[in-house]
C-alpha positions in Angstrom: -7.9 2.1 -122.5 -7.6 -1.4 -121.9 -10.2 -3.7 -120.2 -8.0 -5.4 -117.7 -6.3 -2.0 -116.9 -9.4 -0.7 -116.3 -10.6 -3.2 -114.0 -7.4 -3.0 -112.1 -8.1 1.3 -111.9 -11.3 1.3 -110.8 -12.4 -2.9 -110.0 -10.0 -2.6 -106.6 -8.9 -5.6 -108.7 -5.6 -6.6 -109.2 -4.3 -6.7 -112.9 -3.9 -10.4 -113.0 -7.8 -11.0 -110.8 -8.9 -8.9 -113.3 -7.2 -10.9 -116.3 -8.7 -14.2 -114.9 -12.2 -13.2 -114.4 -12.6 -11.8 -117.6 -11.1 -15.6 -119.0 -14.1 -17.1 -116.9 -16.3 -14.7 -118.0 -17.5 -12.5 -114.9 -16.9 -8.9 -117.3 -19.2 -8.3 -119.7 -19.0 -5.1 -122.1 -22.2 -3.6 -123.5 -23.9 -6.6 -122.1 -22.1 -9.1 -124.0 -19.4 -11.4 -122.0 -16.3 -10.7 -123.4 -13.4 -13.0 -122.6 -10.3 -11.3 -123.9 -8.5 -8.9 -121.1 -6.5 -7.2 -123.7 -9.4 -5.4 -125.5 -9.9 -1.7 -125.9 -12.7 0.1 -124.0 -13.5 3.8 -124.1 -14.7 4.5 -120.0 -16.8 6.7 -121.2 -18.8 5.8 -123.6 -19.0 1.8 -122.6 -20.7 -0.5 -119.4 -18.2 -2.3 -117.7 -19.4 -4.8 -115.3 -17.4 -7.1 -113.4 -19.4 -9.3 -111.1 -22.4 -8.3 -112.1 -21.8 -5.0 -110.5 -21.2 -1.6 -113.1 -18.1 -0.4 -112.9 -17.5 3.7 -113.4 -14.8 5.6 -113.5 -14.0 8.4 -110.7 -14.7 11.7 -111.8 -13.6 14.0 -108.9 -10.4 14.1 -109.5 -7.8 14.1 -106.8 -4.0 14.0 -107.0 -1.3 13.3 -104.2 2.4 13.0 -103.9 4.0 10.9 -101.1 7.3 10.1 -99.6 7.0 6.4 -99.0 9.5 5.4 -96.3 11.0 1.5 -97.0 8.6 -1.1 -95.3 5.6 0.0 -97.7 4.5 -1.9 -101.2 3.1 0.2 -103.3 -0.7 -1.8 -103.6 -4.5 -1.2 -102.9 -4.1 -4.3 -101.0 -1.4 -7.0 -100.5 -2.2 -10.3 -100.4 0.4 -10.9 -98.0 -0.9 -8.7 -95.2 2.1 -6.3 -96.1 1.8 -2.3 -95.2 0.3 -0.6 -98.6 1.6 3.1 -99.4 -2.3 3.8 -99.0 -1.9 2.8 -94.9 -0.2 6.1 -94.6 -2.8 8.2 -96.0 -5.8 9.4 -93.7 -9.0 7.5 -93.2 -10.8 10.6 -94.3 -9.0 10.0 -98.0 -9.1 6.2 -98.3 -13.0 6.4 -97.7 -14.0 9.8 -99.6 -11.6 8.6 -103.2 -10.8 5.2 -104.9 -7.6 5.7 -104.6 -4.4 3.5 -106.1 -0.8 4.1 -106.8 0.6 5.0 -109.8 3.2 2.6 -110.8 5.9 0.1 -108.9 8.2 1.1 -106.0 9.4 -2.2 -104.4 9.0 -2.4 -100.7 12.8 -1.7 -99.6 12.7 2.1 -102.0 11.7 5.1 -101.1 11.2 8.2 -102.4 7.9 10.2 -104.9 4.6 8.0 -105.0 2.0 9.5 -106.9 -1.3 8.2 -105.6 -4.9 9.2 -107.0 -8.2 7.9 -108.6 -7.2 9.5 -112.4 -7.0 6.4 -114.6 -6.0 8.1 -117.6 -3.3 9.7 -116.4 -2.6 6.3 -114.9 -2.1 5.0 -117.9 -0.1 7.8 -119.2 2.6 7.4 -116.5 3.0 4.6 -116.9 2.6 2.9 -120.0 6.3 3.1 -121.9 4.7 4.6 -124.9 4.6 8.0 -123.6 8.3 8.4 -122.3 7.2 9.3 -118.9 10.5 10.1 -117.3 11.7 9.2 -114.0 14.5 9.8 -111.7 16.0 7.9 -109.1 19.4 8.2 -106.9 20.5 4.9 -106.3 23.6 4.2 -103.8 25.3 0.6 -104.8 28.2 -1.2 -103.7 31.4 -0.5 -105.8 32.4 1.7 -108.2 31.6 2.0 -112.1 33.3 1.0 -114.6 33.5 4.4 -118.0 32.4 2.2 -120.2 29.0 1.0 -118.1 27.1 4.1 -118.5 26.9 3.6 -121.9 26.3 -0.5 -122.0 22.8 0.4 -120.0 21.8 2.7 -121.6 22.2 0.9 -125.4 20.5 -2.2 -123.0 20.7 -5.4 -121.1 19.3 -8.8 -121.5 17.2 -9.7 -118.7 14.9 -12.6 -118.3 12.5 -10.5 -119.5 13.5 -9.2 -122.9 16.2 -6.1 -123.0 16.2 -3.0 -120.7 17.8 0.4 -121.1 18.1 3.8 -118.7 17.7 6.5 -120.4 20.7 8.3 -118.9 22.8 7.4 -115.5 25.3 10.0 -114.2 27.8 9.4 -111.4 27.0 11.7 -108.7 29.8 10.9 -106.1 32.2 8.1 -105.4 34.0 6.5 -102.7 35.7 3.4 -101.9 33.2 1.1 -101.5 30.1 2.9 -102.7 29.1 4.6 -106.3 25.5 6.8 -106.0 24.0 7.5 -109.3 21.2 9.5 -110.7 19.2 7.4 -113.0 16.5 8.0 -116.0 14.3 6.4 -117.5 10.9 6.0 -119.0 10.1 2.5 -118.5 8.5 0.4 -115.9 9.4 -3.2 -115.3 9.5 -5.2 -111.9 12.5 -4.0 -110.1 14.1 -3.1 -113.0 17.1 -0.9 -111.8 17.9 -3.4 -109.3 17.3 -6.3 -111.5 20.2 -4.3 -114.4 22.8 -3.6 -111.8 22.2 -6.9 -110.3 23.5 -7.9 -113.4 26.4 -6.0 -113.6 27.1 -7.0 -110.4 26.4 -3.7 -108.3 24.3 -4.0 -105.5 21.5 -1.8 -104.7 22.2 -0.7 -101.2 19.8 2.4 -101.7 17.3 3.4 -104.3 15.0 6.8 -104.1 12.4 8.3 -106.5 12.5 12.0 -107.3 10.6 12.8 -110.2 8.2 11.6 -111.7 7.2 13.6 -115.0 6.9 17.5 -113.9 6.1 16.2 -110.4 9.5 16.9 -107.9 9.7 15.4 -104.4 10.3 18.8 -102.3 10.3 18.9 -98.8 8.1 16.2 -98.3 9.8 13.8 -95.2 9.4 10.7 -95.5 5.5 8.7 -94.7 4.2 12.5 -95.2 2.2 13.6 -98.2 0.7 17.0 -100.0 -2.9 16.9 -101.9 -1.5 18.6 -105.2 -3.2 21.9 -106.7 -3.1 20.8 -110.3 -2.4 17.5 -112.5 1.3 16.5 -112.6 1.8 16.1 -116.4 
């Protein structure tokens, strides 16, 4: 696991802050100061110290599926005072466990969010190389040209490189809007909105309904359930 990912997962700091602290010399690995945030560490064997405090991975894992409504951000603490998805959980859960949301879902998007204290699973789900598929139902303004799905699957250039969908299907369409099913394993910031915006199709509603084998079923907005088994 990357050092900055480990610190962001278990050290209760953002990934950016984890990088800054590491570069500034505030992190030790096995008794030695390290300045490279991207080094690989073994959480089960290495001793990681941040600002004089030993950071240890959780052992008592918990997995929570939440139906996120609009208006909440998927972070543990927001520097701008926004409401986070952790605010929707009971105090009992947030006090007992060091929880964090897995992956991104922006403030104006809805749907399935996985919340856990399992850093290894978080890395597996969020890193593109593991190709964990996510499914979204997206309503856009306008109609989709018949050649556009192939173009978006092949990939288009954004300001941070080529972005692509694994698949895109038209569910329904009327005179002013189109509803799409989008499958993807990438997870760049605002990726769906940016890709569709780049082809002049503004997103009106975005809802995630699946992460890997975890499907959101019978959960009303703002409600959650504790899963009996570990998602894959």
